[in-house]
C-alpha positions in Angstrom: 7.8 -5.5 -16.2 7.9 -7.3 -19.5 9.3 -4.9 -22.2 6.3 -5.6 -24.5 3.9 -4.2 -21.8 5.8 -1.0 -21.1 4.3 1.0 -23.9 0.6 0.1 -23.4 1.0 0.4 -19.7 2.5 3.9 -20.1 -0.4 4.8 -22.4 -2.9 3.6 -19.9 -1.2 5.8 -17.3 -1.4 8.8 -19.5 -5.1 8.3 -20.1 -5.6 8.0 -16.4 -3.8 11.3 -15.8 -5.9 13.0 -18.5 -9.1 11.8 -16.9 -8.0 13.2 -13.5 -7.8 16.6 -15.1 -11.3 16.6 -16.5 -13.4 14.3 -14.2 -16.3 16.1 -12.5 -16.6 16.3 -8.8 -19.5 13.9 -8.4 -20.6 11.4 -5.9 -19.9 8.5 -8.2 -17.0 6.4 -6.8 -15.3 6.4 -10.2 -15.5 10.2 -10.6 -14.5 10.6 -7.0 -11.4 8.4 -7.5 -10.4 10.6 -10.4 -11.3 14.1 -9.2 -9.8 13.5 -5.7 -6.4 12.9 -7.4 -6.4 16.4 -8.9 -3.4 18.2 -7.3 -2.4 15.0 -5.5 1.3 15.2 -5.9 1.2 18.9 -5.0 -0.3 17.8 -1.7 2.5 15.2 -1.2 5.1 17.9 -1.9 3.4 20.4 0.4 3.3 18.0 3.3 7.0 17.0 2.7 8.1 20.7 2.6 6.4 21.4 5.9 6.8 18.1 7.8 9.3 15.6 6.2 12.4 15.2 8.4 15.0 13.6 6.2 17.1 12.6 9.2 14.2 10.3 10.3 13.2 7.0 8.6 9.8 7.0 6.8 7.6 4.0 6.2 5.1 4.3 3.4 2.2 1.9 3.8 -0.2 1.3 0.9 -3.6 -0.5 1.1 -6.1 -0.2 -1.7 -9.3 -0.1 0.4 -10.7 -0.6 3.9 -10.2 -4.4 4.2 -6.5 -4.1 3.3 -6.3 -1.1 5.6 -7.4 -3.2 8.5 -4.4 -5.4 7.8 -2.1 -2.4 7.7 -3.4 -0.8 10.9 -1.5 -3.1 13.3 1.7 -2.5 11.5 1.4 1.2 11.8 0.3 0.9 15.5 3.2 -1.3 16.3 5.7 1.0 14.5 4.4 4.1 16.3 4.8 2.2 19.7 8.2 0.7 19.1 9.8 3.1 16.7 8.3 6.5 17.4 11.1 8.2 15.5 9.8 6.8 12.2 7.5 8.9 10.1 4.5 7.2 8.5 2.6 7.8 5.3 -0.5 5.9 4.4 -2.0 5.7 0.9 -5.1 4.1 -0.5 -6.7 3.7 -3.9 -10.5 3.5 -3.4 -12.7 6.5 -2.3 -14.3 4.1 0.2 -11.1 4.3 2.3 -11.0 8.1 2.7 -12.5 8.2 6.2 -10.6 5.2 7.3 -7.3 6.7 6.2 -8.0 9.9 8.0 -8.1 8.0 11.3 -5.4 5.5 10.8 -2.8 7.5 12.7 -0.3 8.1 10.0 1.6 11.4 9.7 0.2 11.9 6.2 -2.5 10.0 4.3 -3.9 10.5 0.8 -4.7 8.7 -2.4 -2.0 6.7 -4.3 -1.2 8.4 -7.6 -1.8 6.4 -10.8 1.2 4.3 -11.6 3.1 6.3 -14.2 6.9 6.8 -14.3 6.5 10.6 -13.7 4.1 10.1 -10.8 6.3 7.5 -9.1 9.4 9.8 -9.4 7.5 12.8 -7.9 6.0 10.8 -5.1 9.4 9.2 -4.2 11.1 12.6 -4.4 8.6 14.1 -2.1 8.3 11.4 0.5 11.9 10.0 0.6 10.7 6.7 2.0 13.0 4.3 3.7 10.7 1.4 3.1 7.3 0.8 1.4 4.9 -1.9 2.6 2.0 -3.0 0.4 -1.0 -4.7 2.0 -2.3 -7.9 0.6 -1.5 -7.8 -3.1 -1.9 -4.3 -4.4 1.5 -4.0 -6.0 2.2 -1.4 -8.7 5.1 -2.3 -11.1 6.5 1.1 -11.9 6.4 2.4 -8.3 8.0 -0.8 -7.1 10.7 -0.7 -9.9 11.6 3.0 -9.2 11.7 2.5 -5.4 13.9 -0.6 -5.7 16.4 1.3 -7.9 16.6 4.0 -5.2 17.4 1.4 -2.6 14.0 1.7 -0.9 13.2 -1.5 1.0 10.0 -3.3 -0.2 7.6 -5.4 1.8 4.3 -7.2 1.3 2.1 -7.8 4.4 -0.8 -10.2 4.9 -0.4 -11.5 1.4 -3.0 -14.0 0.2 -3.5 -15.4 -3.3 -6.7 -17.4 -4.0 -6.2 -20.3 -6.3 -8.5 -18.6 -8.9 -6.8 -15.2 -8.6 -6.3 -13.3 -11.8 -2.8 -12.3 -10.5 -1.7 -15.9 -11.4 -2.6 -15.4 -15.1 0.0 -15.2 -17.8 -0.7 -11.6 -18.5 -0.4 -10.6 -14.8 2.9 -12.5 -14.6 4.2 -10.4 -17.5 3.2 -7.2 -15.7 4.1 -8.1 -12.1 6.7 -10.9 -11.9 9.6 -8.5 -11.7 7.8 -6.4 -9.0 7.3 -9.5 -6.8 10.9 -10.5 -7.3 12.0 -7.0 -6.0 10.5 -7.5 -2.6 12.9 -7.7 0.4 10.3 -9.3 2.7 6.9 -11.0 2.0 4.5 -12.0 4.8 2.0 -14.6 3.6 -1.1 -15.5 5.5 -0.9 -19.3 4.9 1.6 -21.8 3.4 -0.4 -22.1 0.2 -0.3 -18.4 -0.2 3.5 -18.5 0.2 3.8 -21.1 -2.4 1.7 -19.2 -4.9 3.7 -16.0 -4.3 6.9 -17.8 -5.1 5.2 -19.1 -8.3 4.4 -15.4 -9.1 8.0 -14.3 -8.8 8.7 -13.6 -5.1 12.0 -15.1 -3.9 11.5 -18.1 -1.7 14.1 -17.0 0.8 12.2 -13.8 1.5 8.7 -15.3 2.0 7.6 -16.1 5.5 4.2 -17.3 6.7 3.1 -14.7 9.2 -0.7 -15.1 9.4 -3.2 -12.3 9.0 -2.5 -9.1 10.7 -6.2 -8.3 11.1 -6.2 -10.8 14.0 -3.6 -8.7 15.7 -6.0 -5.8 15.6 -8.9 -7.9 17.0 -6.6 -9.2 19.8 -5.6 -5.6 20.7 -9.2 -4.5 20.8 -10.1 -7.4 23.1 -7.3 -6.6 25.5 -8.5 -2.9 25.6 -12.0 -3.9 26.7 -12.9 -2.8 30.2 -13.9 -6.1 31.8 -15.4 -4.3 34.8 -17.6 -2.2 32.6 -21.4 -2.4 32.7 -21.7 -4.4 29.5 -19.0 -7.0 30.3 -19.1 -7.4 34.1 -22.5 -9.3 34.2 -21.0 -11.9 31.9 
């Protein structure tokens, strides 16, 4: 992160942490996003104490909401099938993803803590991830920086960057360029996305056009359909 942004970014994080402590438990998405994070890192640590096996690798997958979660789902499914020894953690940002996250099949799922230095350290200490995969573009600079310094592998899946995306702005570049450069592997949906990701800081040799993982999920569902069933057989 650009040094000039570190102080205001840290201040914003402190404000967010303060709001978590006082937000009412209301139905509003904003209040829910805050109040649900109360005691969040305690929940991380409690799960870790009871379930984390440090002899096993752990993949931490983050997707901000349901759409990005649908892109992450095939990755988790494939991992559980081919590498069942790997533990999985799934985090999200929006309250709209709560029910989706509960059914994604990860060993642990919960909100992502706000991106502060202290939160990132506590989360990483608790989970001890081998790798972190971010879905689409929801990259957080302090978490990425802290993870990279610990040797945690970083990946971006189903990344897409619209031409008009605010993430291509000068301000976003100041905040995120170093984070994109830290990624060990970047899967872009299309060639134009790959080119824009390189412009944003991702290293060209680590960017691959992989397509959209949501289509993997659609294909898996199609193969699972009972073609002899009463709804399909007449067709």
